[in-house]
N, C-alpha and C positions, 0 to 999 in steps of 0.2 A: 216326628217328635211333636207332642202336643204341649201347648202352653196354657195354663189356667192362672187365674189370679186368686191369691189368698192373702188377706190383709193388705191388699195393694201391692204385693210382691209376687212376681211371676213364679209359678210352681212348674217345674219341668218334669215331664214324664218321659223317660228314656225308653225307646223301644227295645224289646228283646233282652232286657236286663231287669233285675229286681231294683226298685227304687232305693237309693242309698239311705234315705232317712229311716228306713226300717231297721237299719243297723246302727243308727246313731243314738247314743245314750242321750238322755235329757240334757245333761250338762253340755255335751258337745253340740247339741242342737241349738242351745241358747247362744253359744259362741258363734255358730254358723250364721244364725239370724242377725247377730250383731255385726258380723262381717258384711253381710249384704245390705243391712240398713245403713252402714257407713258408706257403701257405694251409692245408695239412693239419695243421700243428702245432696248429691250433685245433679239431681233431676231438675231441668229447667222448668220454670213456671210456663204454663201455656201462654203463648204470645201470638199476636197477629203476624201473619207471614209478611216478610219484607220483600216487596216486589220491586227489586232493583231493575230499572229500565236500561237494557242494553240492546241495541238494534239487531234485527235479523239481517242476514245477507240474502241476496237474490237466490231464490230456490232453496234456502236453508233457514232453519230456526236456530237461534243461539241459545244453547243450554248451558246452565251453570252447574259444574260437576266437581266433586272432590273424590278422588280415587285412592286415597291413602289415609287410613285412620285405624285406631285400635280401641279395644274395650278390655274388661276384666278377663276376657277369654284369651288374652296374651299378656301384654304389659301395659294396658290402659287401666284407667281407674273408674270407668263408668259402665253402666249396664248397656247392652246393645240398643235398646229402645231409645236411650238418651240421644244417640247419634241421629236417629230419625227425627226426634223433636227439634234438635238443633238445626238440622238441615231444613226442616219445614219453617222454623222461625226466620231463617235467613233467605228463604225463597230459592233454595237449590232445587234442581231438577233431578239429579242423580248422585248417588254416592256408592262407594264400595268400602265395606269394612274388611280390612286386609290384616287378619291376625297373623302374627309370626308363627310359622310352622315349627320353628326350633326353640322358641322362647315362650313359655306359658307361666310366667312368674307368679301371677296372682292365683292361678289354679293350684299352685303348690300349697297355698294357704288352705284352699278348699280340701285338698287331700289330707293335710295334717289334722284339720279339725274334724273331718267326717270319716276318715279312714277309707274313703271311696277313691279308687285309683283314677287319676286324671286320664290315663290312657283309654279309659272307657267313655270319655267325653269326646264327641266328634269334633273335627275341625270345621264342621258345618254349623255348630251350635249357635254362634253369635248371629250368623246369617238367618237361621231359622227362627230365632227369637225376635229378630228385628222385622222380618218380612211381613207379618200381619199388620203392624202399625205403618210400615212403608206403604202398603196398599191403601190403607185408610187415609194416609196423608198425601197420597198421589206422588210419592217419591219413588223413582226407579232405583231399586236396590240390585247391585251387581255383585254376584258371588266372586270373591277373590281371596288370595292368600299372599303372604310375603315370604319369599325364600330368603332366609337370613343367613348369610355366610360371610366369612372374613374376606378381606380384599387380597387378591381378586377372586371372584367377580364382585363382591360386595352384596348389598341388599337389592333385591328385585321383586317387583310385584307382578303377579300373574292374575289377570281378571277375566271375567266371562268364563269361569270354570263351571263344570258340571259336577266335579267330585274333588274337593280339596284334600280329602284323606289320601287320595292316590299320590299326592306329592310328598307326603310325610314319611319320616324314617328312611330317608335316602342318604346314606353316607357320602356318596358322590353327588355334587351339586348338579352335574349334567343329567343325572337320572331324574332329579326333581323337575328340571326344565323340560326334559323329554316327555315326562308324564303330563305336564301342562300343555305342551305343544300338541299332544295327541287329543286334547280337548278343545283345540282351536283357540287357545288363550291369546290374549293381547299382553305382551310383556313390556315393562319399562323399568329402567334402572333408577333406583331411588337415591336421592341426595348424594351425587358423585363427589361433591366438595365437602362432605362431612368431615370435620377435623379429626374425629376419633379414628377414621379409617384412612384419610389422606391428609396428614397434618402439615405437610410441606407445600404441596401443590396438587391441583386437580389433574389426575393423569388418566389417559386412556390406555388400557392394558391389552396385550394380545388376546387374553381370554374374552374381552368384549368384542373384538373383531370376530372371533370364532362364534360367539353367540349370535351376533348380527348376521353373519354369513349363513348360519344354519336356521335362520328365521325364528330366533328366540330372543331378539331384542328389537322392538318396534319403536320405542320412544325412550325419552329420558326426562327426569324432573329437572327442568331449567330453574325452577324455584321450589325450594322446600325450606321455609323460613327465610333463607337467603337466596339471592339471585346469583347464579353461576354464569358469568359471561362466557367462560370457556365452553360450557355445555351448550349455550345458545349457538356458538359457532359450530360445534359438532353436529347439532341438529340440522343446521343449514347445509353443511358440507356433505353429511352422510345421509341426508334425506330421511331423518328420523322425526317422529312426532314430538312436538313440544308439550310438556306436561307441567302443571303447577298444582300442588296439593298442600293441605294443611299438616298432614302427619300428626294429627292431634292425638294425645294420649289422655290428658286430663279433661275436665269439663271445658267445652268451648266457651270462651268469653262472650259476654253480651256486648256486641259492638255498638258504639255511639252512632248516631245518624251520620251517614256518609262513609262509614268504615265497614270493613268486611274481611272475611278469611280469604286466603289465597285460593283461587279456583281455576280450573281449566274451562275455558269457553269452547264448547264443542259445536261446530256448525254442521248440524245433522239434517237429513232430509225430512225427518219427522221426530216427534218426541216419543221414541220407543227404545228399548234396550238394543234391539237389532240395529237400529239406525245409528246409535252411539258407537257401537262396535265398528260399523262400516266407516263412519267419519274418522274415528281414531286411526283405522288402518290406512285411510286415504290422506292422513296428516292434516285434516281440516280442523285445526285448533289454534287458540291463542291463550295467553295466560293473563289473568287479571290479578295484579299484586299491588296492593295499596292504590296509589294513583296511576300506576304503570300498567300498560297493556303491552305484552311482549309476544311477537310472532312474526310470521312472514308478511312482507309488505302487501301482497295481494289481498290479504284479509284485513289488515289494519287500515289500508286506504279506504276500503269499502265501509268499514265500521265508522271511520271518520266522516265520510260523506253522508252516510245514512243517519248519523247522529246530529248533524248540523244542517240547519236551513240557512243557505247563503244568499244574501241579497246585496246587489251592487247598485249604487246611485251616483250620478255625476252632476256637478254644477260648476261651470266655468273651469277653473284650474284646481279643483278639488274633487275627490271621490271618497265615498264611504262604503265600507264593506260591513254589513251587519250580519253577525253570526248568532243564530238562536240555537242553543243547545237543547235538543229534545230528549236527551238521555240523562242518565245518572252518572255518566263518566265525566271526568275532569280533563280539560285540554290545556296544555302548557305550550304556548307559542313563542318562538324566538325568530328574529329576522335572519335571513341567510343572504347570500350574494344576489344582488339585483341591480337594475339600472339606477345609477346615482341620481337621476332626475326624478325618481319616485322617492318621496321622503315619508317614512312611516316606521313604527317600532323603534324610535330613536334611543330608548333607554333599555332595550332588552339584552344588551350586552352585559348588563348587570343582573337583571332579573327578568324572567319570562312574563308575558301576558298570560293571565289565567282566566279561562272560561269555566265558570262553576257549573255544576250539574243544574239543569233546567234554567241556566242563566243566559243573558244576552250581552254581547260585547260588540262594540263598533270600532273598526279600524279606520282612522282618519288618514287620508293620503293627500299629500300636496303634489300636484303635477307641475313640475318646473320646466322652463325652457320651451314652453309652447307644445309639449307633448300631449296627446289626447288619451293615452292609455299605455298599457304595458303589463308585465307579469309581476304580481305581488308574490314573492317567494318567502317561505318561512319553514321552520322546522317544528314539528310537533315533538317536543323533546321528551315527553313521557310515553310516546308510542315507539318502542324499541324494535327496529327491524333488523338490526345487527347488534353485536355486543356493545352495549353502552352508546348506541348511535340512534338518534331520533329519526323520525320519518320526514322526508322532504315533501312539501306540498306547494302547489302554485294555484293562485286564483287570478284569472285574467280580467283586466279592465279593458274593454273595447272602446 
């Protein structure tokens, strides 16, 4: 499919079919243009990329990714290229535009206005429209689709596809999953705690066990707008990849400094599509949601240590630990069980100590009863290593 620009609006030439505008009367054409102009008012102004600093891990680069979003080619309200500009503005490394295979709400308007049947518009269209700009903006664009079914099994994304059309028009959901598996897709379950499908409690169904055992569920969205503690536990217990996405449908908001969309942090061997796929399969991810980082302790501990420069100085019966934050992450520290002869963080039972992005904080410690050192224990309570449980960390004073 070729894309050209006319009056600043992409003009799509569909292969092997007669272009629909040849059949549209002038009146209908005006309505169609108004429809797409309404879409384009959401185009973001070009803005400088936001280079949020998040540390790499040893042997891996940390990539900021969003694997769940929509455009006018399913039930979103923006053109596919808008998703690329938004990702560029926010400094993301990779995205996947995952249109619903079973819901193409706004294309129904296209069909009514033009008389051109939407069945002749490929499920690849949004990907193909976005790809040239993705290459220009150096955004890794991953082909994906959303398999949208009632519960169970609910909504699932399949990404790293080669042919989205092969998943469509499958009355039995397992046939759609099998078509994606044949393409070596990576699967994850979307928003398991979504009230519209699970209004009472977030449940794991036998159908999900079947999908997992047959290699058709590799991960779950632990965060999709909301944080799902139950899902965090499932990922730990069932060895599933933790995913966090925006699931954005309308224009992505312009975030104030220090704020951001929910993203999956992927710890990849290099910045390539293939390396992202390998990292997701190997469960090397964490979720960056507001001030929270959610994931396995082995990754969060290294993120913490690589983000902070820690210096310890001692004079007589006092010690000082200076923490210099080299990242754009925020750290919320609270004291935990420790030797009572070490006195520090006296007021954090009420509120945590906060180390701001690029900030410096000094922990003052009084060494009582003649001791010369010990363990300074605390909890990083916005680094969740278990459901609603912060990460324990210790700094030794020798």
